[in-house]
C-alpha positions as CSV (number, residue, x, y, z in Angstrom):
1,M,74.5,33.1,-86.4
2,S,74.1,33.9,-82.8
3,R,76.7,34.6,-80.8
4,A,78.0,33.6,-77.4
5,G,79.9,35.7,-75.1
6,K,81.4,35.5,-71.4
7,F,81.9,38.0,-69.0
8,I,85.1,39.0,-68.2
9,P,86.3,41.3,-66.0
10,G,87.3,44.7,-67.4
11,G,86.1,43.0,-70.4
12,A,83.3,45.7,-71.2
13,G,83.5,47.0,-74.4
14,R,85.5,44.8,-76.1
15,K,84.3,43.2,-79.5
16,T,85.1,39.6,-80.4
17,T,84.5,37.6,-83.6
18,S,84.2,33.8,-83.7
19,V,87.5,34.1,-85.2
20,G,90.7,33.8,-83.1
21,V,88.3,33.4,-79.8
22,R,90.5,32.0,-77.2
23,T,89.1,28.9,-75.3
24,G,91.7,28.6,-72.8
25,P,92.2,30.1,-69.3
26,I,92.4,33.7,-69.8
27,R,95.7,34.8,-68.6
28,A,97.8,38.0,-68.3
29,P,100.0,38.7,-71.1
30,A,103.8,38.5,-70.5
31,E,105.3,41.6,-70.1
32,G,106.6,43.4,-73.4
33,S,103.9,41.3,-75.2
34,T,101.4,43.1,-77.4
35,S,97.4,42.8,-76.7
36,P,95.7,40.4,-79.4
37,D,94.4,43.3,-81.3
38,G,97.9,44.7,-81.4
39,K,97.5,48.0,-79.9
40,G,99.9,47.6,-77.5
41,D,100.9,46.1,-73.9
42,P,98.0,46.7,-71.6
43,A,100.4,46.8,-68.6
44,K,102.1,50.4,-69.7
45,K,98.2,52.0,-70.1
46,G,97.2,50.8,-66.7
47,N,94.8,47.9,-68.3
48,R,96.3,45.0,-66.1
49,I,94.6,43.0,-64.3
50,F,96.9,41.0,-62.2
51,N,99.9,42.8,-60.8
52,K,102.5,42.3,-58.6
53,G,100.5,43.0,-55.7
54,G,97.8,40.9,-56.4
55,L,94.4,41.0,-57.9
56,T,94.0,44.8,-59.5
57,K,90.3,46.2,-59.8
58,L,89.2,46.8,-63.3
59,P,88.1,49.8,-64.9
60,V,84.0,49.2,-64.9
61,P,82.1,50.8,-67.3
62,K,79.6,53.6,-65.9
63,N,76.7,51.8,-67.1
64,R,77.5,48.7,-65.0
65,R,78.4,50.2,-61.7
66,P,74.9,50.4,-60.0
67,A,73.9,46.8,-60.9
68,I,77.2,46.2,-59.3
69,V,76.2,48.6,-56.0
70,V,73.2,46.6,-55.7
71,M,74.6,43.2,-56.3
72,S,77.3,44.0,-53.5
73,A,74.2,45.3,-50.9
74,V,72.5,42.0,-51.5
75,V,75.7,40.3,-51.1
76,C,76.2,42.3,-47.6
77,C,72.7,41.5,-46.8
78,L,72.8,38.0,-47.1
79,L,76.0,38.2,-44.9
80,V,74.5,40.2,-42.5
81,S,71.2,37.8,-42.3
82,V,73.6,34.6,-42.2
83,A,75.5,36.2,-39.3
84,W,72.1,37.4,-37.6
85,Y,70.5,33.9,-38.2
86,E,74.0,32.1,-36.5
87,M,74.4,34.4,-33.7
88,G,70.8,35.9,-32.6
89,V,67.7,33.3,-33.9
90,L,69.4,30.3,-34.3
91,P,70.9,30.4,-30.4
92,A,67.2,31.8,-29.3
93,K,65.8,29.2,-31.0
94,R,67.8,26.1,-29.8
95,A,67.0,27.9,-26.0
96,Y,63.4,28.1,-26.5
97,Q,63.6,24.4,-28.2
98,A,65.8,23.3,-24.8
99,E,62.9,25.1,-22.5
100,L,60.1,23.3,-24.0
101,E,61.7,19.7,-23.6
102,K,62.8,20.7,-20.4
103,E,59.2,21.5,-19.5
104,A,58.0,18.2,-21.1
105,A,60.4,16.7,-19.0
106,D,58.9,18.3,-16.4
107,Q,55.6,17.1,-17.3
108,K,56.2,13.6,-17.9
109,Q,57.9,13.6,-14.3
110,L,54.9,15.0,-12.5
111,A,52.3,12.5,-14.3
112,D,54.9,10.0,-13.3
113,A,54.2,11.0,-10.0
114,L,50.7,11.5,-10.1
115,A,50.2,7.7,-11.8
116,A,51.7,6.3,-8.7
117,Q,50.2,8.1,-5.9
118,K,47.1,7.1,-8.0
119,A,48.4,3.5,-8.0
120,Q,49.4,3.8,-4.3
121,A,45.9,5.1,-3.3
122,E,44.0,2.3,-5.6
123,A,46.5,0.1,-3.5
124,I,45.2,0.9,-0.3
125,A,41.4,1.3,-1.0
126,K,42.1,-2.1,-2.6
127,Q,43.3,-3.5,0.3
128,Q,40.9,-1.3,2.6
129,A,38.1,-3.1,0.6
130,S,39.2,-6.5,0.9
131,A,39.2,-5.9,5.1
132,R,35.5,-5.7,6.9
133,A,34.8,-5.1,10.2
134,T,31.9,-6.8,12.2
135,V,29.5,-5.0,14.8
136,T,26.5,-6.7,16.6
137,V,23.8,-4.6,18.2
138,N,20.4,-5.9,20.2
139,S,17.6,-3.6,21.1
140,V,14.9,-3.5,23.7
141,P,12.0,-3.5,22.3
142,A,13.0,-4.8,19.1
143,G,13.5,-2.6,16.5
144,K,15.8,-2.0,13.0
145,V,19.6,-1.1,12.9
146,T,21.1,1.3,10.3
147,I,24.6,1.4,9.6
148,G,25.6,3.1,5.9
149,D,22.9,1.7,3.7
150,S,22.9,-1.3,5.4
151,Q,19.4,-1.9,7.8
152,L,18.4,-5.2,9.9
153,P,16.3,-6.3,12.4
154,T,17.5,-7.0,15.8
155,P,19.2,-8.7,16.9
156,A,21.4,-7.7,14.1
157,T,25.0,-8.6,13.2
158,F,26.6,-6.7,10.4
159,G,29.6,-8.5,8.8
160,A,31.0,-6.3,6.4
161,V,31.6,-3.1,7.9
162,P,34.3,-0.9,6.1
163,P,36.7,0.3,9.0
164,G,37.0,3.3,9.8
165,K,34.4,6.1,11.7
166,I,30.6,4.6,11.0
167,T,27.1,6.1,12.6
168,V,24.8,3.3,13.9
169,V,20.8,4.1,14.4
170,V,18.7,2.1,16.1
171,Q,15.0,2.6,15.8
172,A,11.8,1.2,16.7
173,P,8.0,2.6,16.7
174,G,7.2,5.0,19.5
175,Y,10.9,5.0,20.8
176,E,13.2,7.6,20.5
177,D,16.3,6.9,18.1
178,Y,18.9,6.0,19.4
179,R,22.3,7.0,17.6
180,T,26.2,6.5,17.9
181,D,29.3,7.7,16.4
182,L,32.4,5.1,16.9
183,T,35.2,3.6,15.0
184,V,35.6,-0.2,13.8
185,T,38.5,-2.2,13.0
186,A,38.8,-5.4,10.8
187,D,40.9,-6.9,13.6
188,K,38.5,-6.3,16.6
189,P,34.8,-7.1,16.4
190,T,32.3,-4.5,17.6
191,D,29.7,-5.6,20.1
192,L,27.3,-2.7,21.3
193,G,25.5,-5.4,23.8
194,T,21.7,-4.5,24.1
195,I,20.4,-0.7,23.9
196,Q,17.5,0.1,26.2
197,L,15.0,2.6,23.7
198,A,13.6,5.7,25.4
199,P,9.9,5.5,24.8
200,L,8.2,8.3,23.4
201,L,5.8,9.5,26.3
202,G,2.3,11.9,26.2
203,G,-0.4,11.8,28.2
204,L,-4.3,11.6,28.3
205,S,-7.0,13.0,30.5
206,L,-10.4,11.7,30.7
207,T,-13.3,13.8,31.5
208,S,-17.5,13.3,31.6
209,P,-20.2,15.2,32.4
210,Q,-22.1,12.3,33.0
211,S,-21.7,10.0,35.9
212,D,-21.2,6.2,36.8
213,L,-18.5,6.0,33.8
214,T,-16.0,3.3,33.6
215,Y,-13.4,2.9,31.0
216,T,-10.7,0.4,29.5
217,L,-7.8,1.8,27.3
218,T,-5.8,-0.2,25.4
219,G,-2.6,0.2,23.6
220,P,1.0,-0.4,22.2
221,G,3.0,-2.8,24.0
222,D,0.0,-5.0,25.5
223,Y,-1.1,-1.7,27.4
224,K,-4.6,-2.2,29.3
225,R,-5.9,0.0,32.1
226,D,-9.3,-0.1,33.6
227,G,-10.2,3.1,35.5
228,Q,-13.4,5.6,36.3
229,V,-14.0,8.8,34.6
230,P,-12.7,11.0,35.1
231,D,-9.1,10.5,35.4
232,T,-5.5,11.5,34.3
233,L,-3.1,9.4,32.5
234,S,0.5,10.0,32.2
235,N,4.0,8.6,30.6
236,L,2.2,6.8,27.7
237,A,3.9,5.8,25.0
238,V,3.1,7.5,21.7
239,G,1.2,5.7,19.3
240,D,-3.1,4.2,19.2
241,Y,-5.1,3.1,21.7
242,Q,-8.4,1.7,22.1
243,L,-11.1,3.1,24.3
244,I,-14.2,1.5,25.8
245,V,-16.5,3.4,28.0
246,R,-18.9,1.7,30.1
247,Q,-22.1,3.0,31.9
248,H,-23.4,0.0,34.1
249,D,-24.3,-2.5,31.4
250,W,-24.7,-0.2,28.7
251,Q,-21.1,-0.1,26.4
252,L,-19.9,2.4,23.7
253,A,-18.4,1.8,20.1
254,P,-14.8,1.3,21.0
255,T,-13.2,4.7,20.0
256,T,-9.9,5.3,18.8
257,I,-7.4,8.1,20.3
258,T,-3.8,8.5,19.0
259,I,-1.0,9.9,22.2
260,H,1.7,12.2,20.4
261,D,5.2,12.9,22.3
262,R,5.2,15.6,24.8
263,E,1.1,16.3,24.4
264,N,-1.5,15.8,27.0
265,L,-4.4,14.9,25.0
266,Q,-7.6,16.2,26.7
267,K,-10.7,13.4,26.0
268,E,-14.2,14.8,26.8
269,I,-16.9,11.8,27.0
270,K,-20.2,12.3,26.6
271,L,-23.0,9.6,26.4
272,P,-25.3,10.1,23.7
273,Y,-28.6,10.2,25.3
274,G,-31.4,10.9,24.3
275,S,-34.9,12.0,26.1
276,A,-38.7,11.1,25.5
277,A,-42.1,12.6,26.6
278,I,-45.1,10.5,27.0
279,Q,-48.4,11.4,27.6
280,S,-51.9,9.9,27.9
281,V,-55.1,10.9,27.6
282,P,-56.5,10.4,30.3
283,P,-53.1,10.9,32.5
284,G,-52.3,8.5,35.2
285,A,-51.6,5.2,32.9
286,T,-48.6,3.1,33.9
287,V,-45.9,3.1,31.1
288,R,-43.2,0.2,30.8
289,D,-40.1,-0.7,28.5
290,G,-40.7,-4.4,28.0
291,N,-41.0,-5.2,32.0
292,N,-39.4,-2.4,33.5
293,L,-41.4,-0.1,34.9
294,L,-40.7,3.5,33.9
295,G,-43.4,5.4,35.7
296,Q,-46.9,6.9,34.6
297,T,-48.1,9.0,32.5
298,P,-46.8,12.5,32.1
299,L,-44.1,11.1,32.1
300,T,-40.5,12.3,30.7
301,L,-37.4,10.4,30.7
302,S,-34.1,11.8,30.2
303,Q,-30.7,10.4,29.7
304,L,-32.1,7.5,27.7
305,R,-30.3,5.3,26.0
306,P,-30.6,5.2,21.8
307,G,-32.2,2.5,20.3
308,T,-35.8,0.8,20.6
309,M,-38.1,0.8,23.8
310,N,-41.1,-1.6,23.4
311,V,-43.7,0.7,25.4
312,S,-46.4,-0.4,26.8
313,V,-49.3,2.3,27.9
314,D,-51.5,0.5,30.8
315,L,-54.6,2.2,32.4
316,P,-57.6,-0.5,33.6
317,P,-60.1,-0.7,32.3
318,Y,-59.0,1.1,29.2
319,T,-57.0,-1.3,26.3
320,I,-53.6,-1.7,26.6
321,Q,-51.5,0.3,24.3
322,R,-48.6,-0.7,22.8
323,F,-46.3,0.3,20.5
324,T,-42.3,1.1,19.7
325,L,-40.8,4.2,20.6
326,T,-36.8,4.9,18.9
327,V,-34.8,7.2,20.9
328,P,-32.5,9.4,18.8
329,E,-28.5,9.6,19.8
330,S,-28.7,13.3,21.6
331,G,-32.5,14.0,20.4
332,N,-35.4,14.2,21.7
333,V,-38.7,12.2,20.9
334,A,-42.3,12.9,22.3
335,K,-45.7,10.4,21.9
336,E,-49.0,11.0,23.0
337,I,-51.7,7.9,23.8
338,V,-55.1,8.2,23.5
339,L,-56.2,5.3,25.5
340,Q,-59.8,3.4,24.0
341,K,-62.1,1.7,26.4
342,D,-63.0,-1.9,24.8
343,K,-64.3,-4.6,26.8
344,D,-61.4,-4.7,29.6
345,F,-62.8,-4.0,32.7
346,I,-62.0,-4.3,36.8
347,A,-63.8,-6.8,38.6
348,A,-64.9,-5.6,42.1
349,C,-61.9,-7.3,44.1
350,G,-59.6,-5.3,42.1
351,M,-58.4,-7.6,39.4
352,P,-58.1,-6.4,35.8
353,M,-59.6,-8.6,32.9
354,V,-58.8,-8.2,29.5
355,W,-60.8,-9.2,26.6
356,I,-59.9,-11.8,24.2
357,P,-61.8,-11.5,20.7
358,D,-62.4,-15.5,20.7
359,G,-65.3,-14.7,23.3
360,F,-63.7,-14.7,27.1
361,W,-61.7,-12.3,29.8
362,V,-58.8,-13.5,31.1
363,G,-56.9,-12.0,34.3
364,K,-53.9,-9.5,33.3
365,Y,-52.0,-10.7,36.0
366,E,-51.8,-13.9,37.9
367,V,-53.9,-13.9,41.1
368,S,-52.4,-12.2,43.5
369,Q,-51.7,-12.5,47.2
370,R,-53.9,-9.0,47.8
371,V,-56.9,-10.6,45.8
372,Y,-57.2,-14.3,47.1
373,E,-57.0,-13.0,50.6
374,S,-59.6,-9.9,49.6
375,V,-61.6,-13.4,48.6
376,T,-61.0,-16.0,50.8
377,N,-59.8,-14.2,54.0
378,S,-56.8,-16.9,53.7
379,N,-53.0,-16.9,52.5
380,P,-50.9,-20.6,51.7
381,S,-48.6,-18.5,50.0
382,T,-44.7,-19.5,51.1
383,F,-43.0,-16.2,49.9
384,R,-45.5,-13.6,51.4
385,R,-46.5,-10.2,50.1
386,S,-49.2,-8.4,48.8
387,N,-48.6,-8.0,45.3
388,R,-47.1,-11.2,44.4
389,P,-48.6,-14.2,42.7
390,V,-50.3,-16.3,45.2
391,E,-48.6,-19.8,45.4
392,T,-48.7,-23.2,47.3
393,V,-52.3,-23.3,46.0
394,S,-53.8,-26.8,44.9
395,W,-56.2,-27.5,41.8
396,E,-59.0,-27.9,44.4
397,A,-58.3,-24.8,46.4
398,A,-58.0,-22.8,43.2
399,M,-61.7,-24.0,41.9
400,A,-62.2,-23.2,45.4
401,F,-61.2,-19.3,45.0
402,C,-63.3,-19.2,41.7
403,Q,-66.4,-20.2,43.3
404,K,-65.9,-17.4,46.0
405,L,-65.2,-15.0,43.1
406,N,-68.4,-15.7,41.1
407,Q,-70.3,-15.4,44.5
408,S,-68.5,-11.7,45.3
409,E,-68.9,-10.0,42.1
410,A,-72.5,-11.1,41.8
411,R,-73.2,-9.3,44.8
412,A,-71.1,-6.3,43.6
413,G,-73.0,-6.3,40.5
414,K,-69.9,-6.9,38.3
415,L,-70.0,-10.2,36.9
416,P,-71.5,-9.9,33.4
417,Q,-75.1,-12.3,32.5
418,G,-74.2,-15.5,31.3
419,Y,-70.3,-15.5,32.4
420,H,-68.4,-17.0,35.1
421,Y,-64.8,-17.4,36.8
422,T,-62.9,-20.5,36.0
423,L,-59.8,-22.1,35.2
424,P,-58.9,-21.7,31.7
425,M,-58.9,-25.0,29.3
426,E,-55.5,-25.6,28.2
427,S,-56.7,-24.1,24.3
428,Q,-57.6,-20.8,26.0
429,W,-54.1,-21.0,27.7
430,D,-52.4,-21.4,24.3
431,T,-54.8,-18.7,22.6
432,Y,-53.6,-15.7,25.1
433,S,-50.0,-16.7,25.7
434,A,-49.0,-17.5,22.3
435,D,-46.6,-14.5,22.0
436,A,-45.4,-14.4,25.3
437,D,-41.2,-13.9,25.3
438,I,-39.8,-16.7,27.4
439,D,-36.5,-14.6,27.3
440,K,-37.7,-12.1,29.1
441,A,-40.1,-14.3,31.3
442,V,-39.7,-14.1,35.2
443,M,-37.1,-17.5,35.3
444,S,-33.9,-18.4,36.0
445,R,-31.8,-18.2,33.3
446,A,-29.0,-15.4,33.1
447,T,-29.2,-15.9,37.3
448,T,-31.0,-18.2,39.7
449,L,-34.1,-16.6,41.3
450,S,-34.6,-17.5,44.9
451,S,-38.3,-16.7,45.1
452,T,-41.3,-15.4,42.8
453,Q,-41.4,-11.8,41.7
454,D,-44.2,-9.2,41.7
455,V,-47.0,-10.2,39.5
456,G,-46.5,-7.8,36.3
457,S,-42.9,-8.4,36.2
458,S,-42.1,-9.4,32.7
459,E,-43.3,-8.0,29.4
460,P,-46.6,-7.6,28.5
461,N,-47.9,-9.8,25.6
462,K,-50.0,-8.5,22.3
463,Y,-53.1,-8.5,24.5
464,G,-51.5,-6.9,27.6
465,L,-51.2,-9.8,29.7
466,Y,-48.2,-10.4,32.5
467,D,-46.2,-13.3,33.5
468,T,-48.0,-16.2,31.3
469,L,-44.5,-17.6,31.3
470,G,-42.3,-17.4,34.3
471,N,-43.0,-16.5,38.1
472,V,-45.4,-19.5,39.1
473,W,-47.2,-22.7,37.2
474,E,-50.7,-22.2,36.3
475,W,-53.5,-24.7,36.7
476,C,-55.9,-25.5,33.8
477,L,-59.0,-26.8,34.1
478,D,-58.8,-29.8,31.6
479,N,-56.8,-33.0,32.9
480,F,-53.5,-33.9,32.3
481,D,-54.2,-37.6,31.9
482,D,-57.0,-40.3,32.9
483,K,-55.4,-40.5,36.5
484,G,-57.1,-37.5,37.5
485,N,-54.0,-34.9,37.2
486,H,-54.5,-31.5,35.9
487,S,-52.4,-29.7,33.6
488,L,-50.1,-27.2,34.7
489,R,-48.8,-24.3,32.1
490,G,-46.1,-21.5,31.9
491,G,-43.1,-22.6,33.8
492,S,-42.0,-20.9,37.4
493,W,-39.5,-18.7,38.5
494,L,-36.6,-21.7,38.9
495,S,-37.6,-23.1,35.3
496,S,-34.6,-22.9,33.5
497,P,-33.6,-24.1,29.4
498,D,-32.9,-27.5,31.4
499,N,-36.5,-28.1,32.8
500,F,-38.3,-25.6,30.7
501,P,-37.1,-25.2,27.1
502,S,-40.3,-24.0,25.2
503,P,-43.7,-22.5,26.4
504,E,-45.4,-26.0,24.9
505,T,-43.3,-27.5,28.0
506,R,-46.1,-28.9,30.6
507,S,-46.7,-30.2,33.8
508,A,-49.4,-31.8,35.7
509,G,-50.6,-32.2,39.3
510,G,-53.3,-34.1,41.4
511,P,-56.3,-31.8,42.6
512,K,-54.8,-31.7,45.8
513,Y,-51.1,-31.2,44.8
514,A,-49.4,-27.6,45.9
515,D,-45.7,-26.3,46.1
516,R,-44.1,-22.8,46.1
517,F,-43.8,-23.3,42.4
518,T,-47.5,-23.2,41.4
519,G,-50.5,-20.6,40.9
520,F,-53.0,-20.0,38.7
521,R,-55.0,-17.5,36.6
522,V,-59.2,-17.0,36.1
523,V,-60.6,-16.6,33.2
524,L,-64.4,-15.1,32.7
525,V,-66.1,-17.5,30.2
526,P,-69.7,-18.0,28.7
527,V,-71.6,-20.7,31.2
528,Q,-71.9,-23.8,29.2
């Protein structure tokens, strides 16, 4: 059977049994009583628990004293810890907590202030955003105006400009940028008026080693100037210009030059002339480019325009030579011609005669006044000059000339056997003038002529014949009609597209008709 016991101060070492165990409160025995174990009065032996003065320490057995000391120390430590916590830690903790709360309150106050400031700024920005200023700008010349991120052509009105300081920039090609800073308000429109832009300017100097050069210069702003080289031009607006250079009727292709700001451009103009050297064997031949007389061989030509030349080399009685000569730009070309004698010859009167493969000769030129006078000792011409064609001569007078020419040539021994001089039939005229160029004939086309021109003024045709068209109408042998009129072919110096539209155009006159527009050419044909 187990025992149960209770700790009773001062009761150490006392044994109890289950018999007679007190269950009530412990009380001190009355004075004079004996202890339950009957061993006498505890107070008398110094074992009282209570005395008159209160609680009396009971004697502690030695084996329990260390435990009591430890417990007492623990209690003391606990009391000290509680006191330290209450007096030191807890106040410090409370102070720290209060400091944290104060810092949080300060931060909240600062956040509230920042929020209020932001709200105020947003309100101001919203107010400013709703307010707009108006700015009006124009420029001469027209250009573009830039304010902030907006750009408009002039004249321009900006109706949504934020009030405050702005920068206005006006620009136009070839002109200096105009820039100004100003302050605008929503309650007052700003008008900058018309801004005169300052042009960007440069210069140009034109020079050339050649003479008689003129030019036309066109450029920005409808600029145009005509002048003569050399020339110096200043205050030119920057940009691209077109320069056209001429020398008499020769015009070069336009060139583009660019003028830069504050720069004087030096431009040398050099025409791309070529040169040509023409020789003939034998020398002394007459050289023509079309109907333009160039000179006699040996011939050196400089300052020739690049391109093709229709060259003829003519030295009677040699057969005329014709060829195309191509003159290169800034280059040289050489040509040598060996002349061949064929059936061409010069009559005793000095008139060159050209062989036509159809079996007859024809005069290289219309009968000149010099030749007519040498045969007839007369000259009916209106426009007197020895190398011009005889005119104001009738059909009968022309036939009389042929008769006298036959006689004089026979006496000189230069009349071929079985041939005689006469006027050509129209069919013969059509043969030997077939490829004559009406545009290059001596006629009143670009300008109206006032008289005949020297024989040989036109470009020779493929047979080497001159002036088969133009200069004077040429009498033909056959009749034009059954009224006795004879045919006239070729037109005259006064002919034009209105009265002579083509080489097939014909005219006619009676045997005695003569005027200043009419002459003739002879043929040497077999006697019928």
